[in-house]
C-alpha positions in Angstrom: 12.8 6.4 -16.5 13.2 10.1 -16.5 10.1 12.4 -17.0 10.1 12.6 -20.8 10.6 8.9 -21.1 7.7 8.3 -18.7 5.4 10.6 -20.6 6.3 8.8 -23.8 5.6 5.4 -22.1 2.2 6.7 -21.0 1.3 7.6 -24.6 2.3 4.1 -25.7 -0.2 2.5 -23.2 -3.0 5.0 -24.2 -2.9 6.8 -20.8 -3.5 10.5 -20.4 -1.2 12.6 -18.3 -1.9 16.3 -17.3 0.3 18.8 -19.2 1.0 20.7 -16.0 3.2 18.1 -14.3 4.5 19.0 -10.8 8.2 19.6 -10.4 8.8 16.5 -8.3 10.2 13.0 -8.6 6.8 11.7 -9.8 4.8 11.8 -13.0 1.0 11.7 -12.4 -1.7 10.5 -14.8 -4.9 8.7 -15.2 -4.7 5.1 -14.0 -4.0 2.7 -17.0 -6.5 0.3 -15.5 -9.3 2.7 -15.1 -11.5 0.9 -17.7 -11.4 -2.3 -15.6 -10.8 -1.3 -12.0 -12.4 2.1 -11.4 -16.0 3.3 -10.9 -17.8 3.7 -14.2 -14.6 2.7 -16.0 -13.1 6.2 -15.4 -10.0 7.2 -13.5 -9.2 10.6 -11.8 -6.7 12.5 -13.9 -4.0 12.3 -11.1 -4.9 9.0 -9.4 -1.8 7.3 -10.7 1.9 8.0 -10.1 5.1 6.8 -11.7 8.4 7.5 -9.8 11.2 9.1 -11.7 14.1 6.7 -11.2 16.6 4.8 -13.3 15.2 1.8 -15.2 11.9 0.1 -14.6 10.1 2.7 -12.5 7.8 2.0 -9.5 4.1 2.9 -10.0 1.1 3.1 -7.8 -2.6 4.0 -8.0 -4.1 5.7 -5.0 -7.6 4.8 -6.1 -7.7 1.1 -7.0 -4.6 0.3 -5.0 -2.6 -1.3 -7.8 1.2 -1.1 -7.5 4.1 -2.5 -9.3 6.7 -1.6 -11.9 6.2 -0.4 -15.5 6.9 -3.9 -16.8 4.1 -5.2 -14.5 1.7 -2.7 -16.1 2.3 -4.2 -19.5 1.7 -7.7 -18.3 -1.5 -6.6 -16.5 -2.8 -4.6 -19.5 -2.3 -7.5 -21.9 -4.2 -9.8 -19.6 -7.1 -7.5 -18.8 -7.5 -6.4 -22.4 -7.6 -10.0 -23.6 -10.3 -10.8 -21.1 -12.3 -7.6 -21.7 -11.2 -5.4 -24.7 -11.2 -1.7 -23.9 -11.0 -0.5 -27.5 -7.7 1.4 -26.7 -4.8 1.1 -29.1 -2.0 -0.2 -26.7 1.5 -0.4 -28.1 2.7 -2.9 -25.6 5.7 -4.1 -27.6 7.0 -0.6 -28.1 6.4 0.2 -24.4 8.4 -2.8 -23.4 11.3 -1.7 -25.7 11.1 1.7 -24.0 11.4 0.2 -20.5 14.3 -2.0 -21.7 16.1 1.0 -23.2 15.7 3.0 -20.0 17.2 0.2 -18.0 20.2 0.1 -20.2 20.7 3.9 -20.3 20.1 4.9 -16.7 20.6 8.5 -15.6 21.8 10.6 -12.7 19.0 11.0 -10.1 18.4 14.5 -8.7 17.9 15.1 -5.1 14.7 13.8 -3.5 11.6 16.0 -4.1 8.1 15.9 -2.5 6.7 12.5 -1.8 3.8 11.0 -3.8 1.3 11.6 -1.0 2.1 15.3 -1.2 2.0 15.3 -5.0 -1.5 13.7 -5.1 -3.0 15.1 -1.9 -1.3 18.5 -1.7 0.8 20.0 1.1 0.7 18.0 4.4 -1.2 19.9 7.1 -0.6 19.4 10.8 -2.1 16.1 11.9 -5.8 16.4 12.5 -7.5 14.5 15.3 -10.6 12.5 14.4 -13.5 12.6 17.0 -14.0 9.4 18.9 -17.8 9.7 18.6 -17.4 9.8 14.8 -15.6 6.4 15.1 -18.4 5.1 17.3 -20.9 5.7 14.5 -19.3 2.7 12.7 -20.5 -0.6 14.4 -17.9 -3.1 15.7 -17.1 -5.4 12.8 -17.3 -8.7 14.8 -20.7 -7.7 16.2 -22.2 -7.6 12.7 -23.0 -10.7 10.6 -21.3 -9.1 7.5 -18.1 -8.1 9.3 -17.8 -11.4 11.3 -18.4 -13.5 8.2 -15.8 -11.6 6.2 -13.2 -11.8 9.0 -13.7 -15.5 9.5 -13.4 -16.1 5.8 -10.1 -14.2 5.8 -8.8 -16.1 8.9 -8.8 -13.1 11.3 -9.2 -14.3 14.9 -11.9 -12.6 17.1 -9.1 -11.5 19.5 -7.4 -9.5 16.9 -10.7 -7.9 15.7 -11.4 -6.7 19.3 -7.8 -5.7 20.1 -7.7 -3.5 17.0 -11.2 -2.2 17.3 -12.1 -3.2 13.8 -15.2 -1.5 12.4 -17.7 -1.9 9.6 -19.0 0.6 7.2 -22.3 -1.1 6.3 -23.2 1.5 3.6 -20.1 1.1 1.6 -19.5 -2.5 2.8 -16.0 -1.9 4.0 -14.0 -3.4 6.8 -12.4 -0.4 8.6 -9.3 -0.2 10.8 -8.8 2.8 13.2 -5.4 4.4 12.8 -4.0 6.0 16.0 -0.7 7.8 16.6 2.0 7.1 19.2 -0.1 8.9 21.8 -3.2 6.9 21.0 -5.0 9.8 19.4 -7.4 8.7 16.6 -5.8 10.0 13.3 -7.7 8.1 10.6 -9.8 5.2 9.4 -8.6 2.9 6.7 -11.3 0.9 4.8 -11.1 -2.2 2.6 -13.9 -3.2 0.3 -15.6 -6.5 1.3 -17.2 -7.3 -2.0 -15.0 -8.1 -5.1 -15.2 -5.4 -7.8 -15.9 -2.5 -5.4 -13.9 0.6 -6.4 -11.9 2.0 -4.9 -10.8 -1.2 -3.2 -9.0 0.8 -0.4 -10.2 4.1 1.1 -8.5 6.5 3.5 -11.5 8.1 5.2 -11.4 11.9 5.8 -13.1 13.9 8.5 -13.9 17.6 7.8 -11.8 17.3 4.7 -8.7 16.1 6.6 -6.7 12.9 6.6 -3.3 11.9 8.0 -1.3 9.8 5.5 1.9 9.9 7.5 0.5 7.9 10.4 1.3 4.2 10.6 -1.1 1.5 11.5 0.3 0.2 14.7 1.9 3.3 16.2 -0.2 3.2 19.4 0.8 -0.4 20.3 4.3 -0.7 18.8 7.2 -1.4 21.2 10.2 0.3 19.7 12.6 -1.6 22.0 11.6 -4.9 20.3 12.2 -5.8 16.7 9.4 -4.5 14.5 7.9 -6.5 11.6 6.9 -4.1 8.7 4.2 -5.3 6.3 2.2 -3.6 3.5 -1.4 -3.7 4.4 -4.0 -4.4 7.2 -4.6 -8.1 6.3 -0.9 -8.8 6.2 -0.7 -7.2 9.7 -3.7 -9.3 11.0 -2.0 -12.4 9.7 1.4 -11.7 11.3 -0.3 -10.7 14.6 -1.4 -14.3 15.1 2.2 -15.1 15.9 4.0 -11.8 16.6 2.2 -8.7 17.9 4.9 -6.1 17.3 3.9 -5.6 13.7 3.2 -2.3 11.9 2.0 -1.2 8.5 2.5 2.1 6.6 -0.7 1.2 4.6 1.2 1.6 1.4 3.7 -0.6 -0.5 6.4 2.0 -1.0 5.9 4.7 1.7 7.5 8.1 1.6 10.8 8.8 3.2 9.1 11.1 5.8 6.7 8.4 6.7 9.4 5.8 7.1 11.4 8.0 9.4 8.5 8.0 11.9 9.6 4.5 12.8 13.3 5.5 12.9 13.5 4.8 16.7 12.9 1.1 16.1 16.5 -0.2 16.1 15.7 -3.6 14.5 13.5 -4.0 11.5 12.2 -7.1 9.8 10.2 -6.5 6.6 7.7 -9.0 5.2 6.4 -7.3 2.0 4.6 -8.8 -0.9 6.5 -10.6 -3.7 6.7 -8.7 -7.0 7.7 -5.3 -8.2 5.9 -3.3 -5.5 7.5 -5.3 -2.7 10.9 -5.1 -4.4 10.6 -1.3 -4.7 9.5 -1.1 -1.0 12.5 -3.2 0.2 14.9 -1.1 -1.9 13.5 2.2 -0.6 13.5 1.1 3.0 17.1 0.0 2.7 18.1 3.3 1.2 16.2 5.6 3.6 16.7 3.8 6.9 20.3 2.7 6.3 20.1 0.3 9.3 22.5 -2.4 10.3 19.7 -4.4 11.9 17.4 -4.7 8.8 16.3 -8.1 7.5 14.1 -8.5 4.4 12.0 -11.7 4.4 9.7 -12.8 1.7 6.4 -14.8 1.8 6.3 -18.1 -0.1 6.0 -17.7 -3.9 2.5 -17.0 -5.0 1.3 -15.8 -1.6 1.0 -12.5 0.3 1.7 -12.4 4.0 -2.1 -12.2 4.5 -2.5 -15.5 2.8 0.1 -17.4 4.8 -0.8 -20.3 7.0 0.2 -20.3 10.7 3.0 -22.9 10.2 4.4 -20.9 7.3 4.6 -17.8 9.4 6.2 -19.6 12.3 8.8 -21.3 10.0 9.7 -17.9 8.3 9.8 -15.7 11.4 11.0 -18.0 14.2 14.7 -17.9 13.2 14.6 -14.1 13.5 12.2 -13.2 16.3 11.0 -14.4 19.7 7.4 -15.2 18.7 4.4 -14.4 20.9 1.7 -16.9 22.0 0.1 -18.1 18.9 -3.5 -17.1 18.2 -5.2 -19.9 16.3 -7.8 -18.7 13.8 
């Protein structure tokens, strides 16, 4: 959809969008799922982004972590509102017609503008280093009952927890993953809520007001001479690491072009993104930006994310494409 079409779509699903939209390839707004998925049922005015692109546009919330396409929004809204009515007057039928019409019409896409991270978080500063002693203030996850129990329930081996230096935020009850750059410098901490219903589900920690959204999880261990496996999130990465260690995550389903190009020196890519609209958009975007001959898109079994896959499923899927490492049994 183009920008006017997206603004009309947001009205049909009772979602507010600021009038001063940035001149970019994104329309920002409240999250349509704020009533169900955000603290106190309220969303930040620019937490949600819809990409300006032909047809059924990709969407993502930087607060609750939801991502998918506009048609996925309509399915999710119908389901959530049936379970817990919000009182909003959704025009889901008209919104679906608008999406269908946009797919039929299409439009010429302008040159790429600022990426969604820049739209939502402002201009990108030079990468800021996080103090190691700040990281040490978070206990090692495996050394705590809460962290160890959660990791065991999710099937994450102790070896991986120690190798990645996983931490626990006991106050917010989040499992935290240190994010380091190619030189091993600490550039961030990515947290995932342990308890269901905690919002936001994902948190990119800041230190002294700075964070570094361009840094990949896995930069400090990746071997660019070997094929890399690209997954969406930390638990997808933990899962693949059980059979193949050269795996990295941009920590976002559809990362910016600038972020993708940080991994441009890896000559052979294998992606293992989620099924659904978000994963489809990510695969398409990677193909367009990287334009590599050695690029293979794999998919997890239907109904599963990579983080849910059993060891034998990972082996069967990856072994034809990669020389697997020694298997770590959870």
